[in-house]
N, CA, C and O atoms as CSV, one atom per row, in Angstrom:
chain,resi,resn,atom,element,x,y,z
A,1,MET,N,N,-67.601,-26.336,72.219
A,1,MET,CA,C,-66.816,-25.590,71.316
A,1,MET,C,C,-65.345,-25.907,71.385
A,1,MET,O,O,-64.825,-26.401,72.385
A,2,ALA,N,N,-64.736,-25.623,70.352
A,2,ALA,CA,C,-63.330,-25.990,70.103
A,2,ALA,C,C,-62.599,-24.777,70.596
A,2,ALA,O,O,-62.961,-23.604,70.495
A,3,GLU,N,N,-61.412,-25.297,71.196
A,3,GLU,CA,C,-60.597,-24.167,71.822
A,3,GLU,C,C,-59.562,-23.652,70.868
A,3,GLU,O,O,-58.840,-24.464,70.289
A,4,ILE,N,N,-59.438,-22.415,70.668
A,4,ILE,CA,C,-58.456,-21.831,69.599
A,4,ILE,C,C,-57.043,-21.737,70.310
A,4,ILE,O,O,-56.881,-21.352,71.468
A,5,ILE,N,N,-56.131,-22.112,69.518
A,5,ILE,CA,C,-54.721,-22.114,70.038
A,5,ILE,C,C,-53.934,-21.082,69.161
A,5,ILE,O,O,-53.943,-21.194,67.935
A,6,GLU,N,N,-53.364,-20.237,69.693
A,6,GLU,CA,C,-52.556,-19.374,68.823
A,6,GLU,C,C,-51.052,-19.709,68.957
A,6,GLU,O,O,-50.546,-19.921,70.059
A,7,ILE,N,N,-50.364,-19.750,67.817
A,7,ILE,CA,C,-48.947,-20.139,67.705
A,7,ILE,C,C,-48.243,-18.942,67.294
A,7,ILE,O,O,-48.613,-18.407,66.248
A,8,PRO,N,N,-47.245,-18.415,67.978
A,8,PRO,CA,C,-46.554,-17.330,67.341
A,8,PRO,C,C,-45.653,-17.644,66.339
A,8,PRO,O,O,-44.905,-18.609,66.496
A,9,VAL,N,N,-45.608,-16.922,65.253
A,9,VAL,CA,C,-44.817,-17.026,64.145
A,9,VAL,C,C,-43.978,-15.772,63.851
A,9,VAL,O,O,-44.410,-14.626,63.980
A,10,GLN,N,N,-42.604,-16.130,63.397
A,10,GLN,CA,C,-41.841,-15.006,63.161
A,10,GLN,C,C,-41.837,-14.617,61.883
A,10,GLN,O,O,-41.707,-15.500,61.036
A,11,ASN,N,N,-41.971,-13.279,61.473
A,11,ASN,CA,C,-41.854,-12.905,60.056
A,11,ASN,C,C,-40.599,-13.074,59.509
A,11,ASN,O,O,-39.716,-12.246,59.735
A,12,ASN,N,N,-40.404,-14.078,58.794
A,12,ASN,CA,C,-38.959,-14.243,58.261
A,12,ASN,C,C,-38.842,-13.874,56.897
A,12,ASN,O,O,-38.501,-14.732,56.083
A,13,SER,N,N,-39.137,-12.432,56.452
A,13,SER,CA,C,-38.947,-12.084,55.126
A,13,SER,C,C,-37.502,-11.829,54.840
A,13,SER,O,O,-36.817,-11.069,55.525
A,14,SER,N,N,-37.064,-12.494,53.798
A,14,SER,CA,C,-35.761,-12.428,53.377
A,14,SER,C,C,-35.274,-11.098,52.715
A,14,SER,O,O,-34.090,-10.763,52.714
A,15,VAL,N,N,-36.260,-10.381,52.164
A,15,VAL,CA,C,-36.008,-9.026,51.595
A,15,VAL,C,C,-35.448,-8.060,52.563
A,15,VAL,O,O,-34.495,-7.326,52.302
A,16,SER,N,N,-36.085,-8.090,53.708
A,16,SER,CA,C,-35.632,-7.079,54.853
A,16,SER,C,C,-34.379,-7.380,55.411
A,16,SER,O,O,-33.819,-6.516,56.084
A,17,GLU,N,N,-33.791,-8.608,55.212
A,17,GLU,CA,C,-32.559,-8.955,55.776
A,17,GLU,C,C,-31.264,-8.296,54.920
A,17,GLU,O,O,-30.170,-8.168,55.469
A,18,TYR,N,N,-31.462,-7.945,53.709
A,18,TYR,CA,C,-30.296,-7.373,52.869
A,18,TYR,C,C,-30.141,-5.935,53.219
A,18,TYR,O,O,-31.092,-5.195,53.470
A,19,THR,N,N,-28.842,-5.567,53.221
A,19,THR,CA,C,-28.616,-4.233,53.518
A,19,THR,C,C,-28.484,-3.470,52.247
A,19,THR,O,O,-28.374,-4.128,51.213
A,20,PRO,N,N,-28.481,-2.157,52.183
A,20,PRO,CA,C,-28.465,-1.491,50.904
A,20,PRO,C,C,-27.159,-1.565,50.164
A,20,PRO,O,O,-27.097,-1.271,48.971
A,21,GLU,N,N,-26.054,-1.978,50.901
A,21,GLU,CA,C,-24.732,-2.254,50.110
A,21,GLU,C,C,-24.889,-3.605,49.442
A,21,GLU,O,O,-24.360,-3.852,48.358
A,22,GLN,N,N,-25.612,-4.452,50.099
A,22,GLN,CA,C,-25.609,-5.762,49.382
A,22,GLN,C,C,-26.618,-5.682,48.211
A,22,GLN,O,O,-26.380,-6.329,47.191
A,23,VAL,N,N,-27.762,-4.902,48.307
A,23,VAL,CA,C,-28.589,-4.696,47.120
A,23,VAL,C,C,-27.858,-4.028,46.002
A,23,VAL,O,O,-27.969,-4.419,44.840
A,24,GLY,N,N,-27.061,-2.953,46.380
A,24,GLY,CA,C,-26.153,-2.450,45.398
A,24,GLY,C,C,-25.289,-3.124,44.817
A,24,GLY,O,O,-25.007,-2.855,43.649
A,25,GLY,N,N,-24.679,-4.137,45.477
A,25,GLY,CA,C,-23.675,-5.082,44.793
A,25,GLY,C,C,-24.353,-5.958,44.006
A,25,GLY,O,O,-23.887,-6.234,42.901
A,26,ILE,N,N,-25.500,-6.504,44.424
A,26,ILE,CA,C,-26.112,-7.401,43.510
A,26,ILE,C,C,-26.497,-6.718,42.095
A,26,ILE,O,O,-26.191,-7.203,41.005
A,27,ILE,N,N,-27.201,-5.543,42.280
A,27,ILE,CA,C,-27.627,-4.722,41.019
A,27,ILE,C,C,-26.307,-4.530,40.130
A,27,ILE,O,O,-26.308,-4.709,38.912
A,28,ALA,N,N,-25.140,-4.134,40.895
A,28,ALA,CA,C,-23.971,-3.790,40.020
A,28,ALA,C,C,-23.398,-5.084,39.387
A,28,ALA,O,O,-22.869,-5.081,38.275
A,29,GLY,N,N,-23.536,-6.213,40.172
A,29,GLY,CA,C,-23.063,-7.433,39.470
A,29,GLY,C,C,-23.841,-7.931,38.324
A,29,GLY,O,O,-23.292,-8.550,37.413
A,30,VAL,N,N,-25.178,-7.666,38.343
A,30,VAL,CA,C,-25.968,-8.032,37.321
A,30,VAL,C,C,-25.768,-7.014,36.024
A,30,VAL,O,O,-25.822,-7.405,34.858
A,31,ILE,N,N,-25.562,-5.828,36.372
A,31,ILE,CA,C,-25.284,-4.761,35.294
A,31,ILE,C,C,-23.921,-5.236,34.563
A,31,ILE,O,O,-23.909,-5.348,33.337
A,32,PHE,N,N,-22.752,-5.519,35.354
A,32,PHE,CA,C,-21.548,-6.062,34.826
A,32,PHE,C,C,-21.696,-7.285,34.048
A,32,PHE,O,O,-21.073,-7.475,33.003
A,33,GLY,N,N,-22.541,-8.138,34.567
A,33,GLY,CA,C,-22.690,-9.466,33.910
A,33,GLY,C,C,-23.354,-9.177,32.556
A,33,GLY,O,O,-22.894,-9.687,31.534
A,34,LEU,N,N,-24.341,-8.433,32.527
A,34,LEU,CA,C,-25.003,-8.248,31.152
A,34,LEU,C,C,-23.967,-7.434,30.157
A,34,LEU,O,O,-23.992,-7.686,28.953
A,35,LEU,N,N,-23.096,-6.496,30.666
A,35,LEU,CA,C,-22.403,-5.722,29.939
A,35,LEU,C,C,-21.357,-6.837,29.391
A,35,LEU,O,O,-21.108,-6.846,28.186
A,36,PHE,N,N,-20.813,-7.668,30.157
A,36,PHE,CA,C,-19.797,-8.601,29.732
A,36,PHE,C,C,-20.442,-9.495,28.692
A,36,PHE,O,O,-19.806,-9.706,27.660
A,37,LEU,N,N,-21.620,-10.035,28.852
A,37,LEU,CA,C,-22.480,-10.740,27.847
A,37,LEU,C,C,-22.496,-10.075,26.449
A,37,LEU,O,O,-22.224,-10.628,25.383
A,38,VAL,N,N,-22.882,-8.723,26.657
A,38,VAL,CA,C,-23.031,-8.031,25.434
A,38,VAL,C,C,-21.687,-7.933,24.651
A,38,VAL,O,O,-21.631,-8.191,23.448
A,39,LEU,N,N,-20.708,-7.583,25.318
A,39,LEU,CA,C,-19.418,-7.373,24.615
A,39,LEU,C,C,-18.798,-8.845,24.131
A,39,LEU,O,O,-17.949,-8.930,23.244
A,40,LEU,N,N,-19.301,-9.894,24.785
A,40,LEU,CA,C,-18.895,-11.256,24.263
A,40,LEU,C,C,-19.458,-11.460,23.109
A,40,LEU,O,O,-18.758,-11.835,22.168
A,41,VAL,N,N,-20.892,-11.245,22.945
A,41,VAL,CA,C,-21.478,-11.538,21.709
A,41,VAL,C,C,-21.263,-10.655,20.626
A,41,VAL,O,O,-21.450,-11.023,19.466
A,42,ARG,N,N,-20.828,-9.347,20.964
A,42,ARG,CA,C,-20.373,-8.539,19.825
A,42,ARG,C,C,-19.088,-8.916,19.237
A,42,ARG,O,O,-18.853,-8.856,18.030
A,43,GLY,N,N,-18.207,-9.336,20.196
A,43,GLY,CA,C,-16.911,-9.750,19.647
A,43,GLY,C,C,-16.969,-11.067,18.831
A,43,GLY,O,O,-16.226,-11.324,17.884
A,44,ASN,N,N,-17.996,-11.907,19.346
A,44,ASN,CA,C,-18.091,-13.199,18.465
A,44,ASN,C,C,-18.492,-12.912,17.131
A,44,ASN,O,O,-18.034,-13.491,16.146
A,45,THR,N,N,-19.479,-11.883,17.103
A,45,THR,CA,C,-19.961,-11.503,15.626
A,45,THR,C,C,-19.023,-10.927,14.838
A,45,THR,O,O,-19.027,-11.136,13.625
A,46,LYS,N,N,-18.087,-10.115,15.445
A,46,LYS,CA,C,-16.989,-9.454,14.618
A,46,LYS,C,C,-16.042,-10.428,14.137
A,46,LYS,O,O,-15.473,-10.266,13.058
A,47,ILE,N,N,-15.797,-11.647,15.031
A,47,ILE,CA,C,-14.881,-12.576,14.623
A,47,ILE,C,C,-15.502,-13.416,13.424
A,47,ILE,O,O,-14.783,-13.808,12.505
A,48,ARG,N,N,-16.709,-13.645,13.466
A,48,ARG,CA,C,-17.578,-14.312,12.374
A,48,ARG,C,C,-17.421,-13.493,11.050
A,48,ARG,O,O,-17.047,-13.991,9.989
A,49,GLU,N,N,-17.725,-12.287,11.221
A,49,GLU,CA,C,-17.644,-11.281,10.079
A,49,GLU,C,C,-16.226,-11.350,9.522
A,49,GLU,O,O,-16.115,-11.448,8.300
A,50,ASN,N,N,-15.117,-11.309,10.287
A,50,ASN,CA,C,-13.827,-11.279,9.649
A,50,ASN,C,C,-13.490,-12.528,9.046
A,50,ASN,O,O,-12.816,-12.506,8.016
A,51,ARG,N,N,-13.907,-13.751,9.599
A,51,ARG,CA,C,-13.855,-14.945,9.147
A,51,ARG,C,C,-14.431,-15.056,7.575
A,51,ARG,O,O,-13.832,-15.496,6.593
A,52,ARG,N,N,-15.625,-14.579,7.648
A,52,ARG,CA,C,-16.498,-14.527,6.488
A,52,ARG,C,C,-15.814,-13.836,5.223
A,52,ARG,O,O,-15.825,-14.328,4.094
A,53,ILE,N,N,-15.212,-12.615,5.574
A,53,ILE,CA,C,-14.405,-11.801,4.621
A,53,ILE,C,C,-13.259,-12.503,4.278
A,53,ILE,O,O,-12.937,-12.496,3.090
A,54,GLN,N,N,-12.501,-13.176,5.172
A,54,GLN,CA,C,-11.300,-13.911,4.806
A,54,GLN,C,C,-11.592,-15.081,3.899
A,54,GLN,O,O,-10.856,-15.282,2.933
A,55,GLU,N,N,-12.703,-15.927,4.170
A,55,GLU,CA,C,-13.053,-16.962,3.404
A,55,GLU,C,C,-13.544,-16.448,1.964
A,55,GLU,O,O,-13.452,-17.247,1.032
A,56,LYS,N,N,-14.005,-15.304,1.750
A,56,LYS,CA,C,-14.414,-14.642,0.593
A,56,LYS,C,C,-13.179,-14.369,-0.200
A,56,LYS,O,O,-13.113,-14.684,-1.388
A,57,LYS,N,N,-12.160,-13.765,0.463
A,57,LYS,CA,C,-10.919,-13.496,-0.185
A,57,LYS,C,C,-10.090,-14.710,-0.785
A,57,LYS,O,O,-9.440,-14.668,-1.830
A,58,TRP,N,N,-10.228,-15.791,0.058
A,58,TRP,CA,C,-9.537,-16.985,-0.247
A,58,TRP,C,C,-10.300,-17.591,-1.554
A,58,TRP,O,O,-9.680,-18.030,-2.522
A,59,ALA,N,N,-11.614,-17.562,-1.471
A,59,ALA,CA,C,-12.349,-17.992,-2.557
A,59,ALA,C,C,-11.989,-17.270,-3.942
A,59,ALA,O,O,-11.853,-17.877,-5.004
A,60,GLU,N,N,-11.849,-15.846,-3.769
A,60,GLU,CA,C,-11.559,-15.135,-5.149
A,60,GLU,C,C,-10.171,-15.676,-5.513
A,60,GLU,O,O,-9.914,-15.909,-6.694
A,61,GLU,N,N,-9.234,-15.893,-4.515
A,61,GLU,CA,C,-7.840,-16.227,-4.944
A,61,GLU,C,C,-7.816,-17.573,-5.578
A,61,GLU,O,O,-7.059,-17.783,-6.525
A,62,ARG,N,N,-8.585,-18.476,-5.119
A,62,ARG,CA,C,-8.700,-19.783,-5.713
A,62,ARG,C,C,-9.323,-19.725,-7.229
A,62,ARG,O,O,-8.901,-20.429,-8.146
A,63,GLU,N,N,-10.405,-18.768,-7.354
A,63,GLU,CA,C,-10.994,-18.554,-8.541
A,63,GLU,C,C,-10.000,-18.143,-9.691
A,63,GLU,O,O,-9.963,-18.640,-10.816
A,64,ASN,N,N,-9.209,-17.148,-9.192
A,64,ASN,CA,C,-8.234,-16.354,-10.091
A,64,ASN,C,C,-7.010,-17.036,-10.210
A,64,ASN,O,O,-6.114,-16.483,-10.848
A,65,ASP,N,N,-6.798,-18.238,-9.663
A,65,ASP,CA,C,-5.486,-18.982,-9.926
A,65,ASP,C,C,-5.641,-20.387,-10.553
A,65,ASP,O,O,-5.844,-21.353,-9.817
A,66,PRO,N,N,-5.556,-20.516,-11.817
A,66,PRO,CA,C,-5.904,-21.752,-12.497
A,66,PRO,C,C,-4.844,-23.010,-12.005
A,66,PRO,O,O,-5.156,-24.195,-12.122
A,67,LYS,N,N,-3.696,-22.603,-11.504
A,67,LYS,CA,C,-2.769,-23.610,-11.145
A,67,LYS,C,C,-3.018,-24.232,-9.793
A,67,LYS,O,O,-2.343,-25.154,-9.337
A,68,ARG,N,N,-4.122,-23.611,-9.137
A,68,ARG,CA,C,-4.487,-24.328,-7.826
A,68,ARG,C,C,-5.537,-25.402,-7.989
A,68,ARG,O,O,-6.516,-25.183,-8.702
A,69,ASN,N,N,-5.388,-26.488,-7.395
A,69,ASN,CA,C,-6.129,-27.572,-7.260
A,69,ASN,C,C,-7.755,-27.203,-6.866
A,69,ASN,O,O,-8.052,-26.411,-5.972
A,70,THR,N,N,-8.647,-27.864,-7.629
A,70,THR,CA,C,-10.113,-27.719,-7.189
A,70,THR,C,C,-10.855,-28.933,-7.365
A,70,THR,O,O,-10.526,-29.726,-8.247
A,71,LYS,N,N,-11.888,-29.160,-6.556
A,71,LYS,CA,C,-12.639,-30.240,-6.799
A,71,LYS,C,C,-13.987,-29.906,-7.203
A,71,LYS,O,O,-14.837,-30.776,-7.393
A,72,ASP,N,N,-14.223,-28.571,-7.350
A,72,ASP,CA,C,-15.464,-27.987,-7.899
A,72,ASP,C,C,-15.608,-27.979,-9.286
A,72,ASP,O,O,-14.734,-27.342,-9.875
A,73,TRP,N,N,-16.572,-28.572,-10.058
A,73,TRP,CA,C,-16.499,-28.778,-11.384
A,73,TRP,C,C,-16.874,-27.350,-11.892
A,73,TRP,O,O,-16.214,-26.878,-12.818
A,74,GLN,N,N,-17.861,-26.661,-11.357
A,74,GLN,CA,C,-18.310,-25.421,-11.969
A,74,GLN,C,C,-17.093,-24.461,-12.053
A,74,GLN,O,O,-16.812,-23.842,-13.079
A,75,GLN,N,N,-16.348,-24.381,-10.819
A,75,GLN,CA,C,-15.177,-23.511,-10.793
A,75,GLN,C,C,-14.157,-23.950,-11.930
A,75,GLN,O,O,-13.538,-23.103,-12.574
A,76,HIS,N,N,-14.028,-25.161,-12.120
A,76,HIS,CA,C,-13.048,-25.749,-13.129
A,76,HIS,C,C,-13.414,-25.254,-14.490
A,76,HIS,O,O,-12.547,-24.843,-15.261
A,77,GLN,N,N,-14.797,-25.290,-14.827
A,77,GLN,CA,C,-15.220,-24.798,-16.071
A,77,GLN,C,C,-15.127,-23.289,-16.329
A,77,GLN,O,O,-14.943,-22.773,-17.431
A,78,ARG,N,N,-15.263,-22.728,-15.294
A,78,ARG,CA,C,-15.138,-20.989,-15.282
A,78,ARG,C,C,-13.686,-20.949,-15.527
A,78,ARG,O,O,-13.360,-20.402,-16.580
A,79,ARG,N,N,-12.811,-21.379,-14.834
A,79,ARG,CA,C,-11.289,-21.248,-15.164
A,79,ARG,C,C,-10.820,-21.612,-16.390
A,79,ARG,O,O,-9.913,-20.932,-16.871
A,80,LEU,N,N,-11.272,-22.594,-17.030
A,80,LEU,CA,C,-11.027,-23.180,-18.305
A,80,LEU,C,C,-11.564,-21.954,-19.373
A,80,LEU,O,O,-10.819,-21.574,-20.276
A,81,ASN,N,N,-12.730,-21.458,-19.211
A,81,ASN,CA,C,-13.299,-20.310,-20.068
A,81,ASN,C,C,-12.544,-19.088,-19.844
A,81,ASN,O,O,-12.385,-18.271,-20.750
A,82,LYS,N,N,-12.022,-18.912,-18.553
A,82,LYS,CA,C,-11.466,-17.543,-18.475
A,82,LYS,C,C,-9.892,-17.537,-18.638
A,82,LYS,O,O,-9.363,-16.501,-19.039
A,83,PHE,N,N,-9.139,-18.618,-18.354
A,83,PHE,CA,C,-7.744,-18.592,-18.420
A,83,PHE,C,C,-7.260,-19.519,-19.586
A,83,PHE,O,O,-6.184,-19.313,-20.147
A,84,GLY,N,N,-8.125,-20.585,-19.939
A,84,GLY,CA,C,-7.756,-21.414,-20.898
A,84,GLY,C,C,-6.983,-22.712,-20.366
A,84,GLY,O,O,-6.576,-23.589,-21.128
A,85,GLU,N,N,-6.812,-22.742,-18.872
A,85,GLU,CA,C,-6.210,-23.917,-18.199
A,85,GLU,C,C,-6.792,-23.915,-16.739
A,85,GLU,O,O,-7.184,-22.864,-16.232
A,86,SER,N,N,-6.833,-24.996,-16.142
A,86,SER,CA,C,-7.395,-25.335,-14.885
A,86,SER,C,C,-6.754,-26.635,-14.338
A,86,SER,O,O,-6.446,-27.603,-15.032
A,87,LYS,N,N,-6.588,-26.516,-12.921
A,87,LYS,CA,C,-6.256,-27.848,-12.366
A,87,LYS,C,C,-7.333,-28.456,-11.647
A,87,LYS,O,O,-7.729,-27.897,-10.625
A,88,TYR,N,N,-7.891,-29.576,-12.053
A,88,TYR,CA,C,-8.983,-30.206,-11.462
A,88,TYR,C,C,-8.803,-31.577,-11.000
A,88,TYR,O,O,-8.546,-32.423,-11.857
A,89,GLN,N,N,-8.898,-31.928,-9.776
A,89,GLN,CA,C,-8.503,-33.134,-8.948
A,89,GLN,C,C,-7.131,-33.615,-9.469
A,89,GLN,O,O,-7.011,-34.658,-10.112
A,90,ASP,N,N,-6.110,-32.803,-9.158
A,90,ASP,CA,C,-4.816,-33.065,-9.295
A,90,ASP,C,C,-4.422,-33.345,-10.847
A,90,ASP,O,O,-3.385,-33.965,-11.084
A,91,THR,N,N,-5.113,-32.963,-11.722
A,91,THR,CA,C,-4.847,-33.148,-13.111
A,91,THR,C,C,-4.953,-31.700,-13.793
A,91,THR,O,O,-5.977,-31.050,-13.585
A,92,HIS,N,N,-3.994,-31.199,-14.552
A,92,HIS,CA,C,-3.935,-29.823,-15.150
A,92,HIS,C,C,-4.457,-30.030,-16.556
A,92,HIS,O,O,-3.901,-30.725,-17.406
A,93,PHE,N,N,-5.615,-29.332,-16.716
A,93,PHE,CA,C,-6.228,-29.400,-18.050
A,93,PHE,C,C,-5.948,-28.024,-18.894
A,93,PHE,O,O,-5.699,-26.960,-18.327
A,94,TYR,N,N,-6.014,-28.165,-20.263
A,94,TYR,CA,C,-5.908,-27.043,-21.088
A,94,TYR,C,C,-6.775,-26.928,-22.094
A,94,TYR,O,O,-7.298,-27.948,-22.544
A,95,VAL,N,N,-7.052,-25.758,-22.581
A,95,VAL,CA,C,-8.038,-25.652,-23.813
A,95,VAL,C,C,-7.126,-25.514,-24.936
A,95,VAL,O,O,-6.254,-24.648,-24.996
A,96,GLY,N,N,-7.374,-26.472,-25.904
A,96,GLY,CA,C,-6.692,-26.483,-27.164
A,96,GLY,C,C,-6.862,-25.405,-28.146
A,96,GLY,O,O,-7.769,-24.591,-27.966
A,97,PRO,N,N,-5.964,-25.296,-29.327
A,97,PRO,CA,C,-6.121,-24.261,-30.098
A,97,PRO,C,C,-7.432,-24.309,-30.878
A,97,PRO,O,O,-7.914,-23.256,-31.292
A,98,LYS,N,N,-7.994,-25.408,-31.084
A,98,LYS,CA,C,-9.245,-25.630,-31.747
A,98,LYS,C,C,-10.423,-25.660,-30.739
A,98,LYS,O,O,-11.582,-25.745,-31.145
A,99,GLY,N,N,-10.128,-25.591,-29.479
A,99,GLY,CA,C,-11.226,-25.510,-28.418
A,99,GLY,C,C,-11.485,-26.723,-27.856
A,99,GLY,O,O,-12.588,-26.749,-27.310
A,100,GLY,N,N,-10.868,-27.733,-27.794
A,100,GLY,CA,C,-10.776,-29.053,-27.310
A,100,GLY,C,C,-10.034,-28.853,-25.950
A,100,GLY,O,O,-9.111,-28.054,-25.795
A,101,VAL,N,N,-10.604,-29.772,-24.860
A,101,VAL,CA,C,-9.964,-29.836,-23.509
A,101,VAL,C,C,-9.002,-30.879,-23.467
A,101,VAL,O,O,-9.457,-31.982,-23.770
A,102,TYR,N,N,-7.755,-30.832,-23.166
A,102,TYR,CA,C,-6.851,-31.886,-22.984
A,102,TYR,C,C,-5.962,-31.798,-21.876
A,102,TYR,O,O,-5.803,-30.687,-21.370
A,103,TYR,N,N,-5.336,-32.815,-21.398
A,103,TYR,CA,C,-4.360,-32.953,-20.357
A,103,TYR,C,C,-3.226,-33.620,-20.990
A,103,TYR,O,O,-3.373,-34.268,-22.026
A,104,ILE,N,N,-1.940,-33.464,-20.320
A,104,ILE,CA,C,-0.717,-33.944,-20.802
A,104,ILE,C,C,-0.338,-35.295,-19.921
A,104,ILE,O,O,-0.341,-35.162,-18.697
A,105,THR,N,N,-0.073,-36.347,-20.378
A,105,THR,CA,C,0.296,-37.483,-19.550
A,105,THR,C,C,1.800,-37.348,-19.141
A,105,THR,O,O,2.569,-36.528,-19.643
A,106,TYR,N,N,2.091,-38.158,-18.271
A,106,TYR,CA,C,3.573,-38.108,-17.723
A,106,TYR,C,C,4.664,-38.507,-18.864
A,106,TYR,O,O,5.857,-38.260,-18.688
A,107,ARG,N,N,4.171,-39.156,-20.077
A,107,ARG,CA,C,5.017,-39.292,-21.202
A,107,ARG,C,C,5.041,-38.097,-22.147
A,107,ARG,O,O,5.827,-38.068,-23.094
A,108,GLY,N,N,4.232,-37.167,-21.906
A,108,GLY,CA,C,4.159,-35.988,-22.732
A,108,GLY,C,C,3.177,-36.035,-23.836
A,108,GLY,O,O,3.230,-35.140,-24.680
A,109,THR,N,N,2.272,-36.981,-23.939
A,109,THR,CA,C,1.280,-36.986,-24.813
A,109,THR,C,C,0.034,-36.342,-24.474
A,109,THR,O,O,-0.385,-36.379,-23.317
A,110,LYS,N,N,-0.581,-35.761,-25.390
A,110,LYS,CA,C,-1.923,-35.039,-25.012
A,110,LYS,C,C,-3.133,-35.948,-25.186
A,110,LYS,O,O,-3.307,-36.655,-26.178
A,111,VAL,N,N,-3.986,-35.871,-24.104
A,111,VAL,CA,C,-5.192,-36.755,-24.116
A,111,VAL,C,C,-6.258,-35.784,-24.180
A,111,VAL,O,O,-6.431,-35.011,-23.238
A,112,TYR,N,N,-7.011,-35.753,-25.241
A,112,TYR,CA,C,-8.248,-34.989,-25.260
A,112,TYR,C,C,-9.500,-35.632,-24.611
A,112,TYR,O,O,-9.778,-36.827,-24.711
A,113,CYS,N,N,-10.196,-34.748,-23.964
A,113,CYS,CA,C,-11.407,-35.198,-23.214
A,113,CYS,C,C,-12.583,-34.914,-24.083
A,113,CYS,O,O,-13.718,-35.193,-23.697
């Protein structure tokens, strides 16, 4: 028969080595970490919302000012219909008395489009 050899093993449970103060500190750290994360995300969404409101306000200002330059063709057409003038790609266009659209050259002549 085979001989049985017993080897003593120490119970090395890491949970039992923590004191109640250390466990409380870990729990408090996790709670404060989660709280900080929530506040960070909430602040970030407020910043995005403020930026979206500001961009909407700027877009309305650009829409309602025909002297501002635009590269958007639809916006140019809306401003021509609403104000009778619009600046599109650095050229100021006007609606003529008979309904035609024109711009004025550097020599002062009207060029109808």
